[in-house]
C-alpha positions in Angstrom: 105.2 87.9 69.2 101.4 87.8 68.8 99.5 91.0 68.2 96.4 89.6 69.9 95.7 91.8 72.9 94.6 88.8 74.9 98.2 87.6 75.0 99.2 90.5 77.2 99.4 88.4 80.3 99.5 84.9 78.9 102.5 83.0 80.4 105.4 82.8 78.0 105.5 79.0 78.3 102.2 77.1 77.7 101.0 74.5 80.1 97.9 72.3 80.3 94.9 74.2 81.6 94.1 71.5 84.2 97.6 71.8 85.7 97.4 75.5 85.9 94.0 75.4 87.4 95.1 72.9 90.0 97.9 75.0 91.3 95.9 78.2 91.2 93.0 76.5 93.0 95.4 75.1 95.6 96.6 78.7 96.4 93.0 79.8 96.6 91.9 77.0 98.9 94.9 77.7 101.2 93.9 81.4 101.3 90.3 80.5 101.9 91.0 78.1 104.8 92.9 80.8 106.8 90.3 83.5 106.1 87.5 81.1 106.9 89.1 80.3 110.2 89.3 83.9 111.2 86.7 86.1 109.4 83.6 84.9 111.3 85.4 85.2 114.6 87.3 88.5 114.2 85.2 90.4 116.8 85.5 87.5 119.3 89.2 87.3 118.7 89.9 90.9 119.9 87.5 90.6 122.8 89.4 87.5 124.1 93.0 88.7 123.3 92.8 92.4 124.3 91.2 94.5 127.0 89.2 96.5 124.5 85.4 96.8 124.8 82.9 95.6 122.1 82.0 99.1 120.9 85.7 100.0 120.5 86.4 96.8 118.5 83.4 97.2 116.3 84.2 100.9 115.5 87.9 100.1 114.8 87.0 97.3 112.4 84.5 99.4 110.5 86.8 102.5 110.3 89.8 100.6 109.3 87.9 98.7 106.6 86.5 101.9 105.1 90.0 103.6 105.2 91.4 100.7 103.3 89.1 101.1 100.3 91.4 103.5 98.5 94.0 100.7 98.3 91.8 99.4 95.4 92.4 102.6 93.5 96.2 102.2 93.9 96.0 98.6 92.7 94.9 99.5 89.2 98.1 101.4 88.2 100.3 98.9 90.0 98.7 96.0 88.2 99.2 97.6 84.8 102.8 98.5 85.6 104.1 95.4 87.4 101.7 92.7 86.2 98.9 91.1 88.2 100.9 88.1 89.4 103.4 90.3 91.3 100.5 92.3 92.8 98.6 89.2 93.8 101.7 87.9 95.6 102.2 91.3 97.3 98.6 91.4 98.5 99.1 88.0 100.1 102.3 89.1 101.8 100.7 92.2 103.2 97.9 90.1 104.6 100.5 87.7 106.1 102.2 90.6 107.8 98.9 92.0 109.0 97.7 88.8 110.7 101.1 88.3 112.2 100.6 91.7 113.7 97.2 90.5 115.1 99.2 88.3 117.5 100.7 91.4 119.2 97.7 93.8 119.2 97.2 95.3 122.7 95.7 98.7 122.1 93.1 100.4 119.9 95.6 102.0 117.5 97.5 98.8 117.0 94.2 97.1 116.2 93.4 99.8 113.7 96.7 99.5 111.9 96.6 95.7 111.7 93.0 95.6 110.4 93.8 98.4 107.9 96.7 96.4 106.5 94.6 93.2 106.3 91.7 95.0 104.5 94.1 96.7 102.2 95.9 93.5 101.3 92.6 91.7 100.7 91.5 94.6 98.4 94.8 94.4 96.4 94.5 90.6 96.1 90.9 90.7 95.0 91.5 93.3 92.2 94.7 91.8 90.9 93.4 88.2 90.8 90.7 89.2 88.3 93.3 90.8 86.1 95.5 87.7 86.5 92.7 85.3 85.4 91.8 87.7 82.5 95.4 87.5 81.3 95.8 83.7 81.4 92.5 82.8 79.7 90.5 83.7 76.7 87.1 85.3 77.1 85.4 81.9 76.6 87.6 80.3 79.3 87.2 83.1 81.9 83.8 82.0 83.4 85.3 78.6 84.0 88.4 80.0 85.8 86.2 82.3 87.9 83.9 79.4 88.8 87.0 77.4 89.9 88.1 80.3 92.0 84.6 80.6 93.6 84.4 76.9 94.4 87.9 76.8 95.8 87.3 79.8 98.0 84.1 78.4 99.4 85.8 75.1 100.0 88.5 76.9 102.0 85.9 78.9 103.9 84.0 75.8 104.8 87.1 73.9 106.1 88.4 76.9 107.8 85.1 77.8 109.4 84.8 74.3 111.0 88.4 74.5 112.3 87.8 78.0 113.6 84.6 76.9 115.4 86.6 74.2 117.2 89.2 76.7 118.3 86.6 79.1 119.5 84.8 76.2 121.4 88.0 75.7 123.3 87.7 79.4 124.3 91.2 80.0 125.6 93.5 82.9 124.6 96.0 80.6 122.9 93.2 79.0 120.8 92.3 82.4 119.5 95.9 83.3 118.8 96.1 80.1 116.7 93.4 81.5 114.5 95.5 84.6 113.6 98.7 82.5 113.3 97.2 80.0 110.9 95.6 82.8 108.9 99.0 84.5 108.5 100.6 81.2 107.5 97.8 80.6 105.0 98.5 83.9 103.2 102.2 83.2 103.2 101.5 79.7 101.8 99.2 81.2 99.1 102.0 83.7 98.1 104.5 80.8 97.8 102.1 78.7 95.7 101.4 81.7 93.4 105.2 82.3 93.1 105.6 78.6 92.2 102.8 78.9 89.6 104.5 81.9 88.1 107.9 80.2 88.0 106.6 77.0 86.5 104.5 78.6 83.8 106.6 81.6 83.0 106.3 85.3 83.9 103.6 87.5 82.5 104.7 89.5 79.5 103.5 92.6 77.7 102.9 93.3 74.1 103.9 96.5 72.2 101.6 99.3 73.0 101.0 98.3 76.7 103.2 101.2 77.9 101.0 103.7 76.0 97.9 102.1 77.5 99.4 102.4 81.0 99.3 106.2 80.7 95.5 106.1 80.8 94.3 108.0 83.8 91.3 107.5 86.1 89.7 110.6 84.6 89.6 108.8 81.2 88.3 105.5 82.8 85.5 107.3 84.6 84.2 108.6 81.3 83.4 105.1 80.3 79.6 105.1 80.7 79.3 101.3 80.5 81.8 100.8 83.3 80.0 103.3 85.5 76.7 101.5 84.9 78.2 98.2 85.7 79.9 99.6 88.9 76.6 101.1 90.1 74.7 97.9 89.4 77.4 96.0 91.2 77.0 98.1 94.3 73.4 97.2 94.6 73.8 93.5 93.7 76.6 93.1 96.3 74.1 94.3 98.9 72.0 91.4 97.7 74.9 89.0 98.0 75.3 90.1 101.7 71.7 89.2 102.7 72.7 85.6 103.5 75.8 86.3 105.7 74.6 89.6 107.2 70.8 89.7 107.4 69.2 86.2 107.2 70.0 84.9 110.7 68.9 88.2 112.4 65.7 88.2 110.3 64.9 84.6 111.2 65.5 85.0 114.9 64.1 88.6 115.5 61.2 88.7 113.0 60.2 85.2 112.0 60.8 83.6 115.4 63.1 80.9 114.3 66.3 79.7 116.0 69.7 81.1 115.2 71.1 77.7 114.2 68.7 77.7 111.2 70.6 80.7 109.7 73.9 78.8 110.3 72.5 75.8 108.5 71.4 78.1 105.6 74.9 79.5 105.3 76.5 76.0 105.4 74.1 74.8 102.7 75.0 77.7 100.6 78.7 77.0 100.9 78.3 73.3 100.1 76.1 74.0 97.1 78.6 76.5 95.7 81.5 74.1 96.1 79.6 71.2 94.5 77.7 72.9 91.7 79.5 76.2 90.8 81.5 74.9 87.9 78.5 73.0 86.5 76.3 76.1 86.7 78.9 78.2 85.0 79.5 75.6 82.3 75.7 75.6 81.5 75.6 79.4 81.2 79.1 79.9 79.7 77.8 80.3 76.1 75.1 82.8 77.0 75.5 86.6 77.0 77.1 87.7 80.3 74.5 90.5 80.6 71.6 88.0 80.3 73.2 85.7 82.9 73.6 88.6 85.4 70.0 89.7 84.7 68.9 86.1 85.4 70.7 86.4 88.8 68.6 89.6 89.5 65.5 87.6 88.8 66.5 84.8 91.1 67.3 87.4 93.9 63.9 89.0 93.4 62.0 85.8 93.9 64.1 84.9 96.9 63.5 88.2 98.6 59.7 87.8 97.9 59.9 84.4 99.5 61.7 85.8 102.6 59.2 88.6 102.9 56.4 86.0 102.8 57.8 84.1 105.8 56.0 86.5 108.2 52.6 85.5 106.9 52.9 81.9 105.8 51.6 79.1 108.1 53.8 76.3 109.7 55.3 73.9 107.1 55.1 76.5 104.3 57.6 78.6 106.1 60.1 75.8 105.8 59.4 75.4 102.1 59.7 79.1 101.4 63.0 79.3 103.3 64.4 76.4 101.4 63.4 77.9 98.1 64.8 81.3 99.2 68.2 79.9 100.2 68.4 77.9 97.0 67.6 80.9 94.9 70.1 83.1 96.8 72.7 80.5 96.1 71.8 80.2 92.5 71.9 84.0 92.1 75.4 84.1 93.7 76.7 81.4 91.4 75.3 83.2 88.3 76.5 86.6 89.3 80.0 86.2 90.8 82.0 84.6 87.9 79.9 86.3 85.1 80.2 89.8 86.5 84.0 89.5 86.6 83.9 88.3 83.0 81.7 91.2 82.1 84.0 93.9 83.6 87.0 92.3 81.8 85.2 92.6 78.5 84.8 96.3 79.1 88.5 96.8 80.1 91.3 97.4 77.7 93.2 94.1 77.3 96.6 95.7 77.6 95.9 97.7 80.8 92.8 96.5 82.6 93.9 97.6 86.1 92.0 100.8 86.5 88.8 99.5 85.1 89.0 96.5 87.5 89.8 98.9 90.3 86.7 101.0 89.8 84.5 97.9 89.7 86.2 96.4 92.8 85.9 99.7 94.6 82.1 99.6 94.2 82.2 96.0 95.4 84.3 96.8 98.4 82.2 99.8 99.3 79.0 97.8 99.2 80.5 95.0 101.4 81.7 97.6 103.9 78.3 99.4 104.1 76.1 96.3 103.8 75.8 95.6 107.5 74.8 99.2 108.3 72.3 99.5 105.4 70.6 96.1 105.8 70.3 96.3 109.5 69.0 99.9 109.4 66.3 98.8 106.8 65.3 95.9 109.1 65.0 98.3 112.0 62.6 100.5 110.1 60.3 97.5 109.5 60.6 93.9 108.5 59.3 94.6 105.0 61.7 97.3 104.1 64.8 95.2 103.3 62.9 93.2 100.8 61.1 96.1 99.2 64.3 98.0 98.7 66.3 95.0 97.5 63.7 94.1 95.0 63.8 97.6 93.7 67.6 97.4 93.5 67.3 94.3 91.4 64.9 96.0 89.0 67.2 99.0 88.7 70.3 96.9 88.2 68.6 94.8 85.5 67.6 98.0 83.7 71.1 99.4 83.9 72.6 96.2 82.6 70.2 96.3 79.7 71.8 99.6 78.7 75.3 98.2 78.4 74.6 97.0 74.8 76.5 94.1 73.2 
């Protein structure tokens, strides 16, 4: 048995990389289709299928999402003990059960339980998937795997979003129930595909010494200064990632005076660009230092935020040009940051037991996603310039923190 720590989670029987990627990408697309059908319409779903009021639905979604964040902390030890493949499958099955429960929600507490399970399952899946990719690939291959994952997820979101929009256009209660039902089926299908992948390519295996690494505690992990710097930078940069889905449409309609469909077109363009160009962008940057690539993403975000800030003072046609440039740079930053940041956190984690390191990083990611709507909309309410001033400052601080990681 090899003593190379990178073989910790390498399948016991080898298989062509393309074949492995194809089946893994298929599971990711299936997952993304269901999520894409449901995620943009979750509030509408509960308004049309229950008697709950909008404030109750919004509060329940937020509280359940925040309460589910500790699931990420539990995922770390589970991943190290049982292997990431088993935890990925378990996360999908929890989500399948949660969305099946959506079909029967009729009260506030039922809504809270179902949303909590869905958010917890997604947190478990997201953390364990990074460990899984880290175990089946070498450091040089990891950016390519993460690029495949990003492109597959966006393809699923795009297909699912279109299908979900059709169902919502129908407007009937059964149409909304179809959204939850298909999402439950997609998670179940993704679990089956991942199980097929594991059965075809062999179970994950551990090397001697892994048991000793598994005894590492969070108290030890949290003393890793570089991990904490990366996690803090990730919190800020995930706020930047959320500008497009959370803030852009509101900013264009309420401040710039544009129409809401322009924000929808921007999000669609972002999805298409990621699907078509993510792997090419990652291939071009794969040989560069991950820290330098992430810092390049912060530079792209900075210019994009400056362009969005300028929309309020630019005349006529220049607004269109600045918006196109901003959306392009937001997309470029997303493609540079997503796969590379995951590669970077894997390089900091112990190869034999990466779960707790990944959990700390994923917790900062999840917390930023949960808080992004409140933070970004509050900044906009304080003045149209404040989101861009604060986010540009966040990019500068994150770039400085990343520069302190060292080689």
